C-alpha positions in Angstrom: 0.0 0.0 0.0 2.8 2.4 0.9 4.4 1.9 -2.5 1.2 2.4 -4.3 0.7 5.7 -2.5 4.2 6.9 -3.5 3.5 6.2 -7.1 0.3 8.2 -7.0 2.1 11.1 -5.4 4.7 11.0 -8.1 2.0 11.1 -10.7 0.3 14.1 -9.1 3.6 15.9 -8.9 4.2 15.2 -12.6 0.7 16.6 -13.4 1.5 19.8 -11.6 4.7 20.2 -13.5 3.0 19.7 -16.9 0.4 22.1 -15.9 3.0 24.7 -15.2 4.7 24.0 -18.5 1.4 24.2 -20.3 0.6 27.6 -18.7 4.1 28.9 -19.7 3.5 27.8 -23.3 0.2 29.7 -23.3 1.8 32.8 -21.9 4.5 32.6 -24.5 1.9 32.4 -27.3 0.1 35.4 -25.9 3.4 37.3 -25.7 4.1 36.4 -29.3 0.7 37.6 -30.4 1.3 40.9 -28.7 4.6 41.4 -30.4 3.1 40.5 -33.7 0.2 43.0 -33.1 2.9 45.7 -32.3 4.7 44.9 -35.6 1.4 45.2 -37.5 0.7 48.5 -35.8 4.1 49.8 -36.7 3.6 48.8 -40.4 0.3 50.6 -40.4 1.9 53.7 -38.8 4.6 53.7 -41.5 2.0 53.5 -44.2 0.2 56.5 -42.7 3.5 58.5 -42.6 4.2 57.6 -46.3 0.7 58.8 -47.3 1.3 62.1 -45.6 4.6 62.6 -47.3 3.0 62.0 -50.7 0.4 64.7 -50.0 
């Protein structure tokens, strides 16, 4: 019985670690999206500046 409990505890510990890793992956994806949005915003701003110069 004691051995079985230890195995269960190890599984639970592993699950916690994988959850943390999963959360980190999600936050990384969100961070990448934010960076991508900023890049798009910069491109749009450059286009606006170019239009103004043409006028």
